[in-house]
C-alpha positions in Angstrom: -126.5 -13.1 -6.5 -126.1 -10.6 -9.1 -129.7 -8.6 -7.4 -127.8 -9.4 -4.3 -125.0 -7.4 -5.5 -127.2 -4.6 -7.0 -128.8 -4.2 -3.2 -125.9 -3.8 -1.8 -124.7 -1.1 -3.7 -128.2 0.5 -3.3 -127.9 0.3 0.7 -124.2 2.0 -0.2 -125.7 4.6 -1.9 -128.7 5.1 0.6 -126.3 5.7 3.0 -124.1 7.9 1.5 -126.4 10.0 0.3 -128.1 10.8 4.0 -129.0 14.4 4.5 -129.1 15.9 8.0 -132.8 16.5 9.3 -131.1 19.3 11.0 -128.2 21.9 11.0 -126.6 24.5 13.0 -123.4 26.5 14.4 -123.1 27.1 17.5 -120.8 29.1 19.9 -117.8 27.1 21.1 -116.8 29.9 23.8 -120.2 29.3 25.4 -121.1 27.4 28.4 -122.9 25.2 26.6 -124.2 24.4 23.4 -127.6 26.4 22.6 -130.2 25.9 19.6 -132.6 28.3 19.0 -135.9 26.5 19.2 -139.7 27.6 17.7 -142.0 28.6 21.4 -144.9 30.7 21.0 -143.8 31.7 17.5 -140.6 33.2 18.7 -137.1 31.7 18.6 -135.7 30.9 22.4 -132.7 29.3 22.9 -132.6 25.8 24.4 -129.7 24.0 26.7 -128.2 20.6 24.5 -128.4 18.4 27.9 -127.9 14.7 27.5 -127.7 14.8 31.1 -131.4 15.8 32.1 -133.8 13.0 31.4 -137.0 15.2 29.6 -137.3 18.6 27.9 -137.6 21.4 30.5 -139.5 25.2 29.8 -138.9 28.1 31.6 -141.9 28.6 34.0 -143.0 31.5 31.8 -144.3 29.2 29.5 -146.5 27.2 31.6 -149.2 28.7 30.1 -149.3 26.8 26.8 -148.6 23.2 28.9 -152.2 22.9 30.4 -153.0 20.9 33.6 -150.1 19.3 35.5 -150.2 15.4 35.2 -150.5 13.0 38.0 -146.9 10.8 38.5 -148.5 7.7 37.5 -150.3 9.2 34.2 -146.8 10.8 33.1 -144.6 7.7 33.9 -147.5 5.5 31.7 -147.4 8.1 29.1 -143.6 7.7 29.6 -143.1 3.9 29.7 -140.4 4.8 32.1 -140.5 5.0 36.0 -139.1 8.0 37.7 -139.5 10.3 41.1 -141.5 12.7 41.8 -138.5 15.0 43.0 -134.6 16.1 41.7 -132.4 16.4 44.1 -130.0 20.1 43.3 -127.7 22.1 44.6 -130.6 24.2 46.5 -132.0 20.7 47.9 -134.9 18.7 47.3 -137.4 20.5 43.7 -140.9 18.4 43.2 -141.5 18.1 39.7 -144.3 19.5 37.8 -145.0 17.5 34.5 -147.1 18.5 31.6 -148.2 16.6 28.3 -145.6 18.0 25.4 -146.8 20.3 23.1 -145.1 20.5 19.5 -141.9 22.7 19.5 -140.0 22.7 16.8 -135.6 22.8 16.4 -135.8 23.4 12.9 -137.7 20.8 11.1 -137.6 18.3 14.1 -140.5 17.6 16.3 -139.9 17.9 19.9 -142.9 16.6 21.3 -143.3 13.0 21.9 -144.6 11.0 24.6 -142.3 12.0 27.1 -143.8 15.0 28.9 -142.6 18.3 29.6 -140.8 19.6 33.1 -140.9 23.7 33.8 -138.3 25.3 36.1 -137.1 28.7 36.9 -134.2 28.9 34.1 -134.2 32.4 35.0 -132.3 31.9 37.9 -129.6 30.0 36.1 -129.1 32.9 33.4 -126.5 34.2 35.6 -124.3 31.7 36.1 -124.4 30.3 32.3 -123.8 33.9 31.3 -127.0 32.8 28.5 -130.5 33.8 28.5 -132.5 30.2 27.5 -136.2 29.4 27.4 -135.6 25.8 28.2 -133.5 22.3 28.0 -133.2 19.6 25.5 -133.0 16.5 27.7 -132.6 13.1 26.2 -136.4 12.5 25.9 -136.0 14.0 22.9 -132.5 14.2 21.6 -132.2 10.0 21.8 -134.3 9.4 18.7 -131.9 10.6 16.5 -128.1 10.5 15.6 -126.2 13.8 16.9 -122.9 14.5 14.8 -120.8 17.9 16.7 -117.8 19.5 14.9 -116.1 21.2 18.1 -113.5 22.3 15.7 -116.0 24.6 14.0 -118.7 24.5 15.9 -121.4 22.8 13.7 -124.0 20.0 15.1 -126.0 17.4 12.4 -128.9 15.2 13.5 -129.6 12.6 11.4 -132.7 9.6 11.6 -129.9 7.2 12.0 -131.7 4.5 10.0 -128.5 2.9 9.8 -125.4 2.9 12.2 -123.0 5.4 11.7 -120.3 4.6 8.7 -117.7 7.6 8.9 -114.5 8.2 10.6 -113.7 7.8 14.0 -111.0 7.5 16.3 -112.6 5.5 19.0 -116.0 3.8 19.4 -117.9 2.8 22.7 -121.2 1.4 23.6 -123.7 3.5 25.0 -125.8 2.6 28.2 -128.9 3.7 29.9 -129.6 4.8 33.1 -133.6 4.1 34.5 -134.1 8.1 34.1 -133.0 7.4 30.4 -129.8 9.4 30.7 -127.0 8.0 28.2 -123.5 6.5 29.9 -120.6 4.9 29.0 -117.8 2.7 30.8 -114.8 4.2 32.3 -112.1 2.6 34.1 -110.1 5.4 37.0 -107.3 3.0 38.5 -108.5 0.0 37.2 -111.9 0.0 38.6 -114.9 -0.2 36.3 -117.5 2.6 36.3 -120.2 3.8 34.9 -120.5 7.4 33.6 -123.2 9.3 32.2 -122.7 11.5 28.8 -123.4 15.0 30.0 -123.0 17.8 27.6 -125.3 20.2 30.0 -122.3 19.7 32.6 -119.9 23.1 31.0 -117.4 21.1 33.1 -114.5 18.0 32.3 -116.7 15.6 34.7 -118.0 14.6 38.4 -117.3 11.5 40.1 -119.6 10.2 42.8 -118.2 11.1 46.5 -117.8 7.6 47.5 -115.8 6.3 43.8 -113.5 9.5 45.1 -113.1 7.7 48.7 -111.6 4.2 47.0 -109.6 6.3 44.0 -107.7 8.3 46.5 -107.1 4.9 48.7 -105.3 3.6 45.2 -103.5 6.7 45.1 -105.6 7.2 41.6 -105.7 11.4 42.5 -102.9 13.2 42.1 -103.9 16.3 44.0 -107.4 16.9 45.2 -108.9 20.9 47.0 -112.0 22.3 48.6 -113.1 25.3 46.2 -116.3 27.7 46.4 -119.1 27.0 43.8 -121.8 29.1 42.8 -125.3 27.8 43.1 -128.7 29.7 42.4 -128.8 31.2 45.8 -125.6 31.3 47.1 -121.5 29.9 47.6 -121.8 26.3 48.4 -118.4 24.1 48.6 -117.1 21.0 46.2 -113.6 19.1 46.2 -112.1 19.5 43.3 -109.3 16.9 42.2 -106.9 16.3 39.4 -106.5 12.4 38.3 -103.4 10.9 37.3 -105.0 8.8 34.5 -108.5 7.8 33.2 -109.1 5.0 30.6 -112.2 5.5 28.0 -113.0 3.9 24.7 -109.6 2.6 24.9 -107.6 5.7 25.2 -105.9 7.0 28.4 -106.2 10.5 29.2 -104.1 11.7 32.2 -104.5 15.2 34.8 -108.2 15.2 34.1 -110.1 17.8 36.4 -113.1 16.7 37.9 -115.6 17.9 41.1 -117.5 15.3 43.9 -120.8 15.0 43.0 -124.0 12.3 43.6 -122.9 10.6 40.2 -120.1 10.1 38.0 -120.5 12.4 34.7 -118.3 13.1 31.7 -119.0 16.5 30.7 -118.6 19.1 27.6 -115.2 20.2 28.9 -114.3 16.8 28.3 -116.2 15.9 25.2 -115.0 18.8 23.4 -111.5 17.4 23.2 -112.4 15.1 20.0 -115.7 15.6 17.4 -118.1 13.5 18.4 -121.1 11.3 17.2 -124.3 10.5 19.5 -125.6 7.4 17.5 -128.5 7.0 20.1 -130.4 4.7 17.7 -127.7 2.3 17.8 -126.6 2.9 21.3 -123.0 3.7 20.1 -120.4 7.0 21.1 -117.6 7.8 18.2 -114.7 9.8 18.7 -112.7 11.8 16.6 -109.6 12.9 18.5 -108.2 16.5 18.5 -104.4 16.7 18.0 -104.3 18.0 21.3 -106.9 15.7 23.0 -104.9 15.1 25.8 -103.9 18.9 26.7 -103.4 19.5 30.6 -106.3 21.4 32.1 -106.0 24.5 34.2 -108.1 25.6 36.6 -108.9 29.1 38.3 -105.7 30.8 40.2 -107.7 33.3 41.6 -110.4 32.6 43.9 -112.9 35.4 42.3 -116.6 33.7 41.3 -118.3 35.9 38.6 -121.8 35.9 36.7 -123.9 37.8 34.3 -126.1 40.3 35.5 -128.5 41.9 33.2 -125.7 41.9 30.6 -123.2 42.9 33.0 -120.3 40.8 34.2 -120.1 41.3 38.0 -118.1 39.8 40.9 -120.0 37.5 42.4 -117.4 36.7 45.5 -113.6 36.6 46.0 -111.7 34.7 48.1 -108.3 35.3 46.6 -106.6 31.6 46.2 -103.0 30.8 47.9 -100.8 33.4 46.2 -102.8 35.4 44.6 -103.0 39.3 45.1 -107.1 40.9 44.3 -106.3 44.9 44.2 -109.1 47.2 44.6 -111.8 44.6 43.3 -115.2 43.9 45.7 -118.3 41.8 45.3 -120.8 43.8 43.2 -117.9 45.6 40.7 -118.9 45.1 36.9 -115.6 44.6 35.0 -115.8 46.3 31.9 -112.7 45.7 30.9 -109.3 43.9 30.8 -105.7 44.9 29.5 -104.7 43.4 26.5 -108.0 41.3 26.3 -110.4 41.2 23.5 -113.2 38.0 24.4 -114.8 40.1 27.3 -117.1 37.7 28.3 -118.1 35.2 30.6 -116.6 32.6 29.3 -113.9 34.3 28.3 -112.8 36.1 31.4 -113.0 32.6 33.3 -111.1 31.3 30.7 -108.4 34.3 31.8 -108.8 33.2 35.7 -107.3 30.1 34.8 -103.7 31.4 33.0 -100.1 30.9 34.0 -99.2 31.3 37.9 -97.9 35.1 38.3 -100.0 36.2 35.6 -101.0 39.7 35.9 -104.6 41.4 34.8 -105.5 45.0 34.8 -108.9 45.2 35.3 -111.1 48.4 34.5 -114.6 48.0 37.0 -117.6 50.2 37.3 -118.7 50.6 40.8 -121.6 52.9 41.9 -121.5 54.9 38.6 -117.8 55.3 38.9 -114.5 53.8 36.7 -111.7 52.6 39.1 -108.9 50.5 38.1 -108.1 46.9 39.7 -105.5 44.2 39.8 -105.2 40.5 39.9 -102.3 38.4 40.2 -102.8 34.7 40.0 -101.6 32.7 42.7 -100.3 29.1 42.8 -102.2 26.3 41.0 -104.2 24.5 43.9 -103.8 21.3 42.0 
């Protein structure tokens, strides 16, 4: 009895003294969680993306990877079946898979039995507002326990030898898709659904089109509208909608805004309503609610789409929302200042365009080398 008690005290002591293998600050006001990775002797940002099955490198690093793997060899290495192609906003993309090479996230070794994928990530820089060299997908991040503090912009990773033992508000099991994406159960209008946990999606979340049709029949959708969405090469359209309520981990959330997609997913904007622990080794998600976790989400009321090009904020397209006024702005204009606004980043400007109905933004623009003034008056809330 005495020996058992001493072993118990030793376990508690060791658990309490567990030190993170990795810790890093990250920018809260950014379109994703970007972490520095050592690649080819240099530091370069990678997007932390639980919605991606594998680690992805930009095409510029293909020369480090050797010969591409045949799909059968890649599947044998990973011990997981997956498709040779993926669907993107611009159509079907054939995967190029390679044997993993050593990369470092702090002290963490990224390479394992899973293959790497290459892609043209530079084409995504204008929309994310960030230059990044790769994506840390689930094939790497599933090995550890990740603790995200979205109050202070800090992340820690642990070996996770024992289940998470800290404080939390809600807990829910983590499931895994066939593509090795972490998933959770969500209830919408009494309908149980499985959603991906997708930290690579900067929005609140996505819903499969067929599920949206079913929810409309159940009067769960408060309002919806079709919006323009920037893809890598052009504008496309997606249905955006506001939910009456969503039940997750025993908690109801109201007035969430989501978009249609080919899969269900909870994105970064939803998860940032909490501090979270992704205890992948023990298949559990822990959430600590912020005091304003159930805030009403605002949407764009301008109809202006912005990108970052050569570190300049550029007007990509203009299609004014009902009631909005856009004066002396054209596609291709560079926005260099907004009256009374300090956060002149892509993230900050997009947030400003989700402001209150009737709010006026006086903007300074550069057009063909000439400085001019324009004005935006935010229109009606479409949702």
